C-alpha positions as semicolon CSV with decimal commas, in nm:
position;residue;x (nm);y (nm);z (nm)
1;M;0,645;-0,944;-2,275
2;S;0,596;-0,634;-2,061
3;L;0,508;-0,431;-2,370
4;V;0,251;-0,693;-2,471
5;K;0,101;-0,680;-2,120
6;V;0,080;-0,302;-2,140
7;M;-0,102;-0,319;-2,473
8;L;-0,351;-0,573;-2,337
9;L;-0,397;-0,466;-1,975
10;S;-0,310;-0,099;-1,923
11;H;-0,544;0,199;-1,953
12;F;-0,373;0,466;-2,162
13;F;-0,550;0,773;-2,025
14;V;-0,490;0,744;-1,652
15;K;-0,449;1,088;-1,495
16;K;-0,165;1,124;-1,242
17;I;-0,208;1,300;-0,912
18;K;0,008;1,608;-0,847
19;A;0,222;1,657;-0,537
20;G;0,068;1,890;-0,283
21;N;0,395;1,941;-0,095
22;E;0,770;1,889;-0,131
23;S;0,751;1,561;0,064
24;C;0,506;1,292;0,168
25;V;0,479;1,010;0,422
26;L;0,348;0,663;0,333
27;L;0,183;0,496;0,632
28;G;0,218;0,119;0,596
29;N;0,026;-0,118;0,823
30;G;0,313;-0,300;0,997
31;P;0,320;-0,325;1,379
32;S;0,589;-0,055;1,408
33;L;0,339;0,206;1,289
34;T;0,195;0,210;1,642
35;G;0,517;0,366;1,775
36;F;0,531;0,618;1,492
37;L;0,173;0,731;1,549
38;E;0,243;0,778;1,921
39;E;0,547;0,999;1,862
40;G;0,548;1,115;1,502
41;E;0,230;1,311;1,431
42;T;0,427;1,637;1,445
43;F;0,662;1,490;1,182
44;L;0,365;1,475;0,944
45;K;0,310;1,852;0,950
46;G;0,374;2,012;0,611
47;K;0,382;1,672;0,438
48;S;0,119;1,490;0,235
49;T;0,008;1,158;0,382
50;F;-0,085;0,829;0,220
51;C;-0,265;0,552;0,409
52;V;-0,365;0,200;0,305
53;N;-0,608;-0,087;0,359
54;F;-0,789;-0,080;0,698
55;F;-0,648;0,252;0,823
56;C;-0,991;0,417;0,812
57;R;-1,104;0,183;1,088
58;T;-0,853;0,320;1,339
59;A;-0,881;0,614;1,577
60;Q;-0,593;0,796;1,403
61;Y;-0,773;0,820;1,068
62;T;-0,975;1,127;1,161
63;S;-0,687;1,296;1,343
64;I;-0,429;1,251;1,066
65;R;-0,683;1,314;0,787
66;P;-0,472;1,156;0,510
67;N;-0,458;1,317;0,168
68;Y;-0,454;0,986;-0,018
69;Y;-0,592;0,640;0,046
70;V;-0,449;0,346;-0,154
71;F;-0,591;0,002;-0,230
72;V;-0,432;-0,252;-0,463
73;S;-0,616;-0,578;-0,392
74;L;-0,904;-0,627;-0,634
75;E;-1,093;-0,813;-0,362
76;Y;-1,194;-0,467;-0,236
77;F;-1,387;-0,415;-0,559
78;E;-1,478;-0,763;-0,685
79;K;-1,644;-1,039;-0,486
80;G;-1,414;-1,328;-0,393
81;E;-1,484;-1,682;-0,277
82;I;-1,438;-1,603;0,094
83;E;-1,756;-1,430;0,210
84;S;-1,612;-1,292;0,535
85;W;-1,354;-1,098;0,332
86;N;-1,627;-0,955;0,110
87;V;-1,820;-0,832;0,414
88;D;-1,509;-0,693;0,583
89;R;-1,391;-0,501;0,280
90;Q;-1,735;-0,363;0,201
91;H;-1,747;-0,237;0,559
92;T;-1,408;-0,068;0,504
93;L;-1,537;0,125;0,202
94;E;-1,850;0,229;0,391
95;T;-1,636;0,345;0,684
96;I;-1,429;0,565;0,452
97;V;-1,748;0,726;0,325
98;T;-1,884;0,781;0,676
99;K;-1,570;0,923;0,838
100;T;-1,410;1,134;0,564
101;D;-1,514;1,496;0,609
102;W;-1,208;1,647;0,436
103;P;-1,092;1,641;0,071
104;M;-0,919;1,309;-0,003
105;T;-0,819;1,112;-0,312
106;L;-0,891;0,740;-0,323
107;L;-0,630;0,565;-0,541
108;V;-0,733;0,230;-0,688
109;P;-0,627;-0,003;-0,973
110;S;-0,764;0,083;-1,315
111;K;-0,904;-0,273;-1,333
112;A;-1,152;-0,173;-1,062
113;K;-1,329;0,059;-1,309
114;K;-1,543;-0,225;-1,441
115;S;-1,706;-0,282;-1,101
116;K;-1,981;-0,027;-1,034
117;E;-2,093;-0,137;-0,686
118;W;-1,797;0,012;-0,495
119;Q;-1,813;0,332;-0,703
120;K;-2,174;0,377;-0,598
121;I;-2,070;0,348;-0,231
122;I;-1,789;0,605;-0,265
123;S;-1,998;0,850;-0,468
124;A;-2,213;0,912;-0,159
125;N;-1,931;1,131;-0,021
126;P;-1,845;1,439;-0,234
127;N;-1,519;1,490;-0,038
128;I;-1,368;1,181;-0,201
129;T;-1,212;1,195;-0,548
130;I;-1,127;0,870;-0,726
131;A;-0,799;0,834;-0,917
132;Y;-0,669;0,526;-1,093
133;F;-0,331;0,364;-1,157
134;N;-0,218;0,077;-1,378
135;T;-0,090;-0,232;-1,198
136;T;0,052;-0,397;-1,511
137;P;0,380;-0,566;-1,403
138;I;0,684;-0,428;-1,587
139;E;1,019;-0,609;-1,614
140;G;1,289;-0,570;-1,877
141;L;1,543;-0,316;-2,000
142;Q;1,569;-0,039;-1,745
143;F;1,529;0,256;-1,985
144;I;1,209;0,102;-2,124
145;D;1,086;0,022;-1,772
146;H;1,140;0,382;-1,663
147;W;0,960;0,522;-1,968
148;L;0,660;0,299;-1,892
149;F;0,672;0,392;-1,522
150;R;0,694;0,763;-1,601
151;N;0,389;0,742;-1,826
152;G;0,186;0,552;-1,567
153;L;0,149;0,244;-1,786
154;G;0,273;-0,006;-1,528
155;M;0,490;-0,068;-1,224
156;P;0,703;-0,337;-1,061
157;R;0,496;-0,639;-0,962
158;P;0,242;-0,500;-0,712
159;H;0,253;-0,784;-0,458
160;N;0,164;-0,549;-0,173
161;V;0,000;-0,209;-0,136
162;L;0,324;-0,022;-0,059
163;I;0,455;-0,080;-0,414
164;P;0,176;0,113;-0,595
165;S;0,179;0,375;-0,318
166;L;0,547;0,442;-0,390
167;M;0,495;0,445;-0,766
168;V;0,207;0,693;-0,743
169;A;0,407;0,919;-0,510
170;L;0,713;0,907;-0,737
171;N;0,509;1,007;-1,041
172;A;0,321;1,277;-0,850
173;G;0,639;1,485;-0,820
174;Y;0,732;1,450;-0,452
175;K;1,104;1,504;-0,392
176;K;1,120;1,319;-0,060
177;I;0,911;1,013;0,021
178;Y;0,920;0,882;0,379
179;V;0,809;0,523;0,442
180;T;0,690;0,408;0,785
181;G;0,506;0,099;0,909
182;A;0,692;-0,112;0,649
183;D;0,830;-0,384;0,879
184;H;0,813;-0,659;0,613
185;S;0,957;-0,911;0,861
186;W;0,743;-1,193;0,720
187;T;1,024;-1,446;0,684
188;K;1,046;-1,472;1,064
189;E;0,677;-1,561;1,081
190;I;0,654;-1,859;0,841
191;H;0,555;-2,196;0,983
192;V;0,474;-2,531;0,816
193;S;0,235;-2,750;1,012
194;E;0,250;-3,130;1,045
195;E;-0,027;-3,136;0,783
196;N;0,203;-2,949;0,539
197;E;-0,009;-2,637;0,563
198;V;0,198;-2,321;0,517
199;L;0,106;-2,070;0,786
200;L;0,211;-1,710;0,820
201;R;0,162;-1,466;1,107
202;Q;0,105;-1,129;0,940
203;K;0,129;-0,874;1,218
204;H;-0,040;-0,536;1,176
205;F;-0,055;-0,229;1,393
206;Y;-0,435;-0,265;1,390
207;G;-0,407;-0,536;1,655
208;K;-0,315;-0,276;1,916
209;Q;-0,606;-0,044;1,850
210;T;-0,823;0,047;2,148
211;E;-1,140;0,119;1,955
212;K;-1,443;-0,098;2,026
213;E;-1,419;-0,236;1,674
214;K;-1,161;-0,516;1,648
215;I;-0,977;-0,509;1,318
216;N;-0,827;-0,827;1,174
217;K;-0,849;-0,986;1,517
218;N;-0,703;-1,314;1,389
219;T;-0,401;-1,174;1,204
220;D;-0,167;-1,224;1,498
221;R;-0,233;-1,598;1,468
222;P;-0,059;-1,810;1,202
223;Q;-0,289;-1,836;0,899
224;P;-0,267;-1,963;0,541
225;M;-0,193;-1,716;0,264
226;Y;-0,451;-1,747;-0,012
227;V;-0,422;-1,696;-0,387
228;G;-0,613;-1,377;-0,471
229;G;-0,969;-1,390;-0,340
230;S;-0,988;-1,767;-0,379
231;T;-0,985;-2,041;-0,118
232;R;-0,667;-2,202;-0,256
233;K;-0,385;-2,185;-0,003
234;R;-0,039;-2,089;-0,122
235;R;0,238;-2,346;-0,106
236;L;0,569;-2,258;0,054
237;H;0,749;-2,179;-0,272
238;E;0,458;-1,956;-0,376
239;V;0,471;-1,765;-0,047
240;L;0,848;-1,719;-0,078
241;M;0,822;-1,610;-0,443
242;K;0,569;-1,345;-0,341
243;F;0,828;-1,211;-0,097
244;V;1,104;-1,228;-0,361
245;H;0,898;-1,021;-0,605
246;S;0,810;-0,766;-0,334
247;F;1,169;-0,705;-0,224
248;G;1,287;-0,706;-0,586
249;A;1,022;-0,444;-0,669
250;Y;1,173;-0,208;-0,412
251;W;1,507;-0,219;-0,590
252;Q;1,330;-0,137;-0,919
253;L;1,161;0,157;-0,747
254;R;1,494;0,268;-0,597
255;A;1,654;0,273;-0,943
256;Y;1,360;0,472;-1,082
257;A;1,370;0,716;-0,789
258;D;1,744;0,772;-0,843
259;A;1,683;0,833;-1,214
260;I;1,426;1,107;-1,145
261;N;1,620;1,253;-0,849
262;V;1,378;1,155;-0,572
263;K;1,478;1,037;-0,224
264;I;1,293;0,742;-0,070
265;L;1,371;0,732;0,302
266;N;1,274;0,434;0,517
267;I;1,192;0,556;0,869
268;T;1,063;0,213;0,983
269;P;1,273;0,076;1,272
270;G;1,378;-0,285;1,212
271;S;1,244;-0,292;0,854
272;F;1,355;-0,580;0,631
273;I;1,350;-0,359;0,319
274;D;1,713;-0,319;0,209
275;A;1,660;-0,098;-0,095
276;F;1,603;0,243;0,065
277;E;1,820;0,470;0,276
278;R;1,741;0,447;0,649
279;L;1,655;0,748;0,863
280;D;1,553;0,806;1,224
281;F;1,255;1,041;1,193
282;K;1,316;1,176;1,546
283;K;1,664;1,298;1,450
284;E;1,530;1,438;1,124
285;G;1,273;1,643;1,316
286;K;1,531;1,776;1,563
287;S;1,771;1,879;1,286
288;K;1,505;2,112;1,144
289;N;1,418;2,277;1,475
């Protein structure tokens, strides 16, 4: 089935990015990223950086100057049913164009190629290069999975933006990949109302920003989780299955990383991800001094 999906959905001439350093840091958007950004900017020196989603709308965007920016949700590139999301995400793309005065690669799903509106927005800034990746979900015999991964034809189910970020970094040739801001403690935040509405508090580090612009100001409140860009709310089993696929994807990525001799190191305190080796980035920095 995965091979059929590849034949139907994948683009066969997607160019991979190449590692600019020995190691890289993936900046997730969990609440713990606030602590890392307060203490860990020196840790980023000599490493490539990846950021995701609304990071451009924070004060740290122009100080960290990330090398790569990753989106996976197609709602950034195609209009959905919820108009406020369309406005918010368009504003995000425009902010990237306005603020980015250094060379940066924007990494997006190959399916986004068919939408020209967002490409027109990004093309206004010559500092930004666009690169694509295939989000075709791959599951099956491990040696076939790894061949497809290695050739950029698919990845584990991309239920969140960290999964494609890891896959792109693995295929770029980095030998050490550090992951921060990947709290993933969603299971503690699920609530079912008396009206049987499944609500989830998805905490992000954006909520603690001090900029005048308020980002995702409602995300600290319990909210429904929607299917794609539609207005249909997920049921409890659908929410839980999304989590199952996400955590399962990390074990697939761990197996692939082991096979190509790459270390994925989780430097997120309190992270729920159990697939990657844990590391205290403060101790790592001291050991090299």
